[in-house]
Rosetta silent file (secondary structure, phi, psi, omega in degrees, C-alpha in Angstrom):
SEQUENCE: MFCAMLRPDVELRLLEERHAAAVFSLIDQDRAYLRQWLPWVDSTETEDDSAAFIRSALEQFASGEGITAGVWHERRFAGVIGTHRINRLYRKVELGYWLGESFQGNGIMTDSARAMVTHLFDERAVNRVEICCAVGNHKSIAIPRRLGFTLEGTLREAEFSSGQHHDLMVFAMLRREWPVS
SCORE:     score description
SCORE:     0.000 S_00000001
   1 L     0.000  133.153 -179.704  -38.622   26.707   13.812 S_00000001
   2 L   -85.276  128.686  176.617  -41.027   29.435   12.663 S_00000001
   3 E  -154.765  138.318  179.542  -41.754   32.205   15.157 S_00000001
   4 E  -145.869  122.288  171.600  -42.682   35.845   14.594 S_00000001
   5 E   -83.276  117.467 -176.911  -43.336   38.639   17.075 S_00000001
   6 E   -91.430  -33.565  175.861  -45.926   40.808   15.350 S_00000001
   7 E  -164.227  170.734 -173.575  -46.305   43.337   18.132 S_00000001
   8 L   -54.810  -26.871 -176.816  -45.619   43.233   21.880 S_00000001
   9 L  -107.793    1.567 -176.809  -48.848   41.346   22.584 S_00000001
  10 E  -132.696  131.778 -178.939  -49.136   39.107   19.482 S_00000001
  11 E  -139.606  142.663  170.646  -46.885   36.266   18.368 S_00000001
  12 E  -104.993  134.871  176.141  -47.068   33.535   15.734 S_00000001
  13 E  -138.812  140.269  174.898  -45.430   30.209   16.573 S_00000001
  14 E   -54.302  131.682  178.382  -45.338   26.965   14.678 S_00000001
  15 L   -67.860  139.686  176.552  -47.876   24.642   16.279 S_00000001
  16 L  -126.475  159.842 -177.983  -46.364   21.716   18.193 S_00000001
  17 H   -56.141  -31.222  179.854  -48.019   18.660   19.701 S_00000001
  18 H   -65.472  -12.777  178.276  -47.627   20.136   23.170 S_00000001
  19 H   -88.689   -3.400 -173.615  -50.135   22.826   22.104 S_00000001
  20 H   -56.406  -40.883 -178.728  -52.917   20.284   21.437 S_00000001
  21 H   -63.324  -43.737 -179.767  -54.636   20.850   24.788 S_00000001
  22 H   -66.489  -41.104  179.329  -54.770   24.629   24.281 S_00000001
  23 H   -62.466  -51.189 -178.458  -55.981   24.256   20.695 S_00000001
  24 H   -63.210  -40.496 -178.473  -58.708   21.801   21.624 S_00000001
  25 H   -58.918  -44.485 -179.785  -59.757   23.816   24.678 S_00000001
  26 H   -69.345  -40.263  176.646  -60.374   26.960   22.615 S_00000001
  27 H   -60.238  -46.976 -177.809  -62.198   25.026   19.883 S_00000001
  28 H   -64.774  -40.497  179.426  -64.372   23.333   22.491 S_00000001
  29 H   -62.931  -40.608 -175.497  -65.031   26.614   24.329 S_00000001
  30 L  -106.393   20.477 -174.881  -66.074   28.389   21.108 S_00000001
  31 H   -50.225  -50.262 -176.727  -67.574   25.370   19.333 S_00000001
  32 H   -61.979  -39.335  179.376  -71.006   26.921   18.747 S_00000001
  33 H   -69.907  -48.408 -175.215  -69.454   30.098   17.338 S_00000001
  34 H   -68.949  -35.289 -174.576  -66.803   28.386   15.170 S_00000001
  35 H   -64.417  -21.019  179.927  -69.026   25.676   13.673 S_00000001
  36 L   -57.713  -35.689 -174.273  -71.077   28.263   11.828 S_00000001
  37 L  -119.717  -13.121 -173.435  -68.234   28.789    9.337 S_00000001
  38 L  -115.833  109.448 -173.640  -65.722   25.974    9.866 S_00000001
  39 L   -65.719  -20.128 -176.706  -66.753   22.513    8.643 S_00000001
  40 L   -84.098  -10.239 -174.667  -64.038   20.667   10.625 S_00000001
  41 H   -59.474  -45.168 -176.677  -65.228   21.832   14.060 S_00000001
  42 H   -69.075  -21.723  177.390  -67.728   19.011   14.593 S_00000001
  43 H   -90.691   -0.839  174.403  -65.128   16.371   13.738 S_00000001
  44 L   -96.974   89.478 -171.620  -62.734   17.818   16.326 S_00000001
  45 L  -103.432  -18.032 -175.923  -64.113   15.920   19.303 S_00000001
  46 L  -142.922  166.950  174.775  -61.045   15.303   21.483 S_00000001
  47 H   -60.738  -33.228  177.684  -57.608   16.648   22.289 S_00000001
  48 H   -62.275  -34.043  176.776  -56.246   13.722   20.244 S_00000001
  49 H   -63.919  -40.758  177.172  -58.031   15.138   17.176 S_00000001
  50 H   -66.564  -39.636  178.248  -56.189   18.423   17.692 S_00000001
  51 H   -63.125  -40.778  178.786  -52.900   16.546   18.175 S_00000001
  52 H   -63.869  -41.310  176.400  -53.479   14.654   14.902 S_00000001
  53 H   -60.093  -45.306 -178.472  -54.094   17.951   13.086 S_00000001
  54 H   -64.330  -42.277  177.552  -50.885   19.386   14.524 S_00000001
  55 H   -59.222  -43.749  178.934  -48.866   16.295   13.532 S_00000001
  56 H   -62.697  -42.318  178.804  -50.185   16.592    9.987 S_00000001
  57 H   -64.631  -38.485  178.613  -49.328   20.306    9.906 S_00000001
  58 H   -67.030  -38.206  176.146  -45.804   19.590   11.168 S_00000001
  59 H   -62.876  -41.960  178.729  -45.292   16.948    8.463 S_00000001
  60 H   -63.531  -40.994  178.790  -46.449   19.475    5.859 S_00000001
  61 H   -65.060  -45.943 -177.746  -44.024   22.067    7.285 S_00000001
  62 H   -61.634  -32.226 -179.338  -41.098   19.604    7.364 S_00000001
  63 L   -87.713   -1.524 -179.682  -41.662   18.727    3.709 S_00000001
  64 L    76.125   16.676 -175.724  -41.890   22.403    2.713 S_00000001
  65 L   -97.586    0.652  179.400  -45.465   21.969    1.548 S_00000001
  66 L   172.265  177.649  178.733  -47.112   24.403    3.965 S_00000001
  67 L  -149.460  134.840  177.049  -47.039   26.199    7.268 S_00000001
  68 E  -131.434  125.282 -177.782  -49.475   26.329   10.182 S_00000001
  69 E  -123.397  147.227  169.496  -48.915   28.629   13.126 S_00000001
  70 E   -83.133  147.963  176.452  -50.643   29.215   16.395 S_00000001
  71 E  -105.500  124.983  178.391  -51.597   32.779   17.196 S_00000001
  72 E  -115.548  133.393  176.060  -50.811   33.889   20.746 S_00000001
  73 E  -121.090  121.133 -177.259  -52.177   37.043   22.332 S_00000001
  74 L    49.742   44.632  177.494  -50.650   38.090   25.633 S_00000001
  75 L    68.043   10.358  176.979  -49.185   34.567   25.911 S_00000001
  76 E  -108.491  137.408  177.814  -52.617   32.937   25.561 S_00000001
  77 E   -63.395  128.690 -174.310  -53.468   30.708   22.613 S_00000001
  78 E  -119.730  -20.715 -178.000  -55.915   32.699   20.443 S_00000001
  79 E   165.997 -166.199 -175.359  -56.275   30.837   17.127 S_00000001
  80 E  -136.917  143.876  170.355  -54.595   29.394   14.063 S_00000001
  81 E  -135.416  135.707 -179.351  -53.389   30.690   10.714 S_00000001
  82 E  -170.555  175.611 -177.554  -51.986   28.426    8.047 S_00000001
  83 E  -103.880  157.587  161.251  -51.874   27.261    4.496 S_00000001
  84 L   -78.675 -179.408 -178.888  -53.380   24.453    2.581 S_00000001
  85 L   -60.053  130.776  178.098  -50.763   22.493    0.643 S_00000001
  86 L   -68.890  128.894  176.218  -48.572   24.826   -1.426 S_00000001
  87 E   -88.540   99.603 -176.184  -48.998   24.202   -5.142 S_00000001
  88 L   -68.772  -35.363 -179.355  -45.357   24.368   -6.282 S_00000001
  89 L   -60.876  -44.907 -177.752  -46.184   23.942   -9.977 S_00000001
  90 L   -98.526   -2.809  179.136  -48.400   27.028  -10.026 S_00000001
  91 L    53.536   50.495  178.715  -46.621   28.788   -7.111 S_00000001
  92 E  -140.420  162.000 -178.887  -49.870   29.464   -5.281 S_00000001
  93 E  -156.567  153.962  173.972  -51.452   28.654   -1.952 S_00000001
  94 E  -104.213  135.824  179.456  -54.667   29.178   -0.004 S_00000001
  95 E  -105.661  135.357  176.733  -54.476   30.754    3.438 S_00000001
  96 E  -128.940  159.743 -177.968  -56.960   29.923    6.184 S_00000001
  97 E  -160.610  158.355  168.955  -57.429   31.194    9.724 S_00000001
  98 E  -153.127  152.263 -177.396  -59.639   31.218   12.772 S_00000001
  99 E  -137.666  137.961  175.669  -59.600   33.162   16.000 S_00000001
 100 L   -56.229  146.534 -173.754  -61.346   32.558   19.287 S_00000001
 101 H   -58.145  -39.541 -176.466  -64.362   34.802   19.707 S_00000001
 102 H   -72.458  -11.664 -179.278  -62.986   36.710   22.717 S_00000001
 103 H   -96.384   -5.043 -174.353  -59.825   37.645   20.789 S_00000001
 104 L   -78.904  155.814  175.998  -61.624   39.254   17.856 S_00000001
 105 L    88.834   11.426 -178.592  -61.824   42.948   17.117 S_00000001
 106 L  -119.133   10.751 -179.987  -58.234   43.804   18.075 S_00000001
 107 L    76.708    8.629 -176.152  -56.485   43.488   14.692 S_00000001
 108 H   -62.905  -47.753 -176.727  -54.837   40.230   15.752 S_00000001
 109 H   -75.023  -32.844  175.955  -55.789   38.255   12.672 S_00000001
 110 H   -61.264  -46.502  178.407  -55.144   41.122   10.278 S_00000001
 111 H   -64.287  -38.859  179.246  -51.591   41.423   11.650 S_00000001
 112 H   -65.362  -44.338  179.704  -51.182   37.636   11.575 S_00000001
 113 H   -65.680  -40.217  177.999  -52.367   37.377    7.971 S_00000001
 114 H   -58.854  -46.323 -179.308  -50.112   40.255    6.903 S_00000001
 115 H   -65.490  -40.698 -178.493  -47.097   38.500    8.438 S_00000001
 116 H   -68.751  -40.917  178.751  -48.007   35.135    6.927 S_00000001
 117 H   -63.241  -43.683  177.206  -48.560   36.572    3.436 S_00000001
 118 H   -59.436  -44.070  178.162  -45.190   38.346    3.629 S_00000001
 119 H   -60.263  -44.492 -177.926  -43.572   35.071    4.730 S_00000001
 120 H   -63.777  -41.150  178.418  -45.188   33.166    1.860 S_00000001
 121 H   -71.054  -44.709 -173.072  -44.005   35.661   -0.746 S_00000001
 122 H   -82.251  -38.036 -173.412  -40.519   36.196    0.687 S_00000001
 123 H  -105.216  -26.978 -176.549  -39.614   32.765    2.078 S_00000001
 124 L  -105.939   -1.683  174.247  -41.820   30.275    0.218 S_00000001
 125 L    56.113   33.658  173.455  -41.538   31.881   -3.225 S_00000001
 126 L   -82.785  157.405  178.071  -45.236   31.721   -4.002 S_00000001
 127 L  -106.947  -18.225 -174.811  -46.651   34.161   -6.519 S_00000001
 128 E  -141.722  130.695  173.898  -50.308   33.996   -5.487 S_00000001
 129 E  -118.670  128.311  178.336  -52.062   33.779   -2.118 S_00000001
 130 E  -111.064  146.654  171.532  -55.784   33.080   -2.031 S_00000001
 131 E  -130.730  123.697  178.134  -58.225   33.525    0.852 S_00000001
 132 E  -107.811  129.152 -177.912  -61.701   31.999    0.584 S_00000001
 133 E  -129.833  138.287  176.949  -64.418   33.295    2.910 S_00000001
 134 E   -66.495  135.745  174.567  -68.021   32.234    3.255 S_00000001
 135 L   -57.846  132.108 -178.226  -70.483   34.877    2.149 S_00000001
 136 L   100.486  -18.840  177.976  -71.913   36.249    5.364 S_00000001
 137 L   -88.367   75.709 -170.844  -68.743   35.700    7.410 S_00000001
 138 H   -62.234  -35.397  179.440  -68.109   39.431    7.608 S_00000001
 139 H   -66.628  -39.770  178.378  -65.277   39.255   10.136 S_00000001
 140 H   -69.981  -41.060 -179.834  -63.327   36.834    7.947 S_00000001
 141 H   -62.694  -32.373 -178.124  -64.065   38.820    4.780 S_00000001
 142 H   -63.152  -28.895 -176.584  -62.704   41.982    6.420 S_00000001
 143 H   -63.022  -59.182 -179.585  -59.172   40.486    6.612 S_00000001
 144 H   -63.275  -30.771  178.260  -58.381   40.228    2.864 S_00000001
 145 H   -65.795  -44.659  178.662  -60.166   43.518    2.257 S_00000001
 146 H   -62.034  -31.956 -177.050  -57.998   45.310    4.861 S_00000001
 147 L   -88.259    1.279  175.486  -54.886   43.799    3.296 S_00000001
 148 L    83.777   16.430  176.380  -55.778   44.958   -0.217 S_00000001
 149 L   -65.485  154.667  177.221  -56.609   41.567   -1.729 S_00000001
 150 E   -95.949  129.690  172.687  -58.705   41.551   -4.907 S_00000001
 151 E   -76.655  117.037 -175.506  -62.116   39.907   -4.836 S_00000001
 152 E   -98.957  -17.311  179.224  -62.007   37.672   -7.901 S_00000001
 153 E   160.399 -177.400 -179.595  -65.397   36.030   -7.674 S_00000001
 154 E  -126.480  127.861  176.075  -67.797   33.857   -5.756 S_00000001
 155 E   -92.034  118.740 -175.810  -67.895   30.071   -5.860 S_00000001
 156 E   -72.530  129.432  177.061  -71.504   28.996   -5.514 S_00000001
 157 E    44.783   47.452 -174.899  -72.245   26.515   -2.705 S_00000001
 158 E   -89.484   -7.336  179.857  -68.573   25.566   -2.517 S_00000001
 159 E  -136.969  147.022  178.522  -68.503   24.771    1.220 S_00000001
 160 E  -123.430  115.875  175.065  -70.765   22.767    3.500 S_00000001
 161 E  -150.567  155.338 -178.637  -70.911   23.579    7.211 S_00000001
 162 L    53.835   34.544  175.695  -73.592   23.789    9.883 S_00000001
 163 L    74.759   13.116  178.673  -75.851   21.641    7.726 S_00000001
 164 E  -145.670  159.066  176.874  -75.962   24.038    4.804 S_00000001
 165 E   -84.720  143.967  178.408  -74.063   25.031    1.703 S_00000001
 166 E  -125.087  139.756  169.989  -72.259   28.369    1.653 S_00000001
 167 E   -74.355  145.954  179.163  -71.045   30.423   -1.266 S_00000001
 168 E  -115.011  128.831  173.213  -67.334   31.284   -0.996 S_00000001
 169 E   -85.319  131.769 -178.851  -65.831   34.628   -1.921 S_00000001
 170 E  -107.259  117.511  176.534  -62.369   34.186   -3.449 S_00000001
 171 E  -109.455  148.238  178.228  -59.815   36.901   -2.722 S_00000001
 172 E  -144.527  151.577  175.144  -56.269   36.880   -4.118 S_00000001
 173 E  -131.551  133.494  175.537  -53.011   38.770   -3.815 S_00000001
 174 E   -99.985  151.298 -179.295  -50.140   38.518   -6.293 S_00000001
 175 H   -52.700  -44.104 -176.734  -46.523   38.947   -5.295 S_00000001
 176 H   -67.710  -16.504  179.652  -46.103   42.005   -7.535 S_00000001
 177 H   -92.864  -16.622 -174.715  -49.055   43.692   -5.783 S_00000001
 178 L   -75.686  132.775  178.386  -47.843   43.116   -2.217 S_00000001
 179 L   -60.731  141.898  177.880  -46.194   46.113   -0.551 S_00000001
 180 L   -66.964  131.192 -177.328  -42.470   45.688    0.013 S_00000001
 181 L   -88.042    0.000    0.000  -41.877   44.935    3.683 S_00000001
């Protein structure tokens, strides 16, 4: 089971089905805020939708194809950080994350992303981690910048959310560039 204490008030834990209520509750509470940048928010309509997401993430973890963790701040569910499917052939993966609005501005996601990137390089043997952020999503963009990722380019109208297309900034970190932990 994956679990990491990042600091006394922040912990990453593998999401389990028993967390579905907390996950859905935070999504529902922050729906208007989250939907601006996350296309899946409107299709997450019930706690069962969150449970289905968690089951899928657990299957991906069990097969070694990815990892999705809940972020807890002071024992309260605060958000999610996880990978898309790991591309074993190319040894690369995309990392995604979201944090409830009231938890932002405390370095929680920066610390979570740092820990997850270290895990991916050290334990999952990937060589490249990508983070894609919508242009205009300044809080999300700040994470790869703080961690020293390289901005490699912008994919034009590569995501559709909130009824409009968004350009995506592509940031990447290579294993050889990551500081030794």
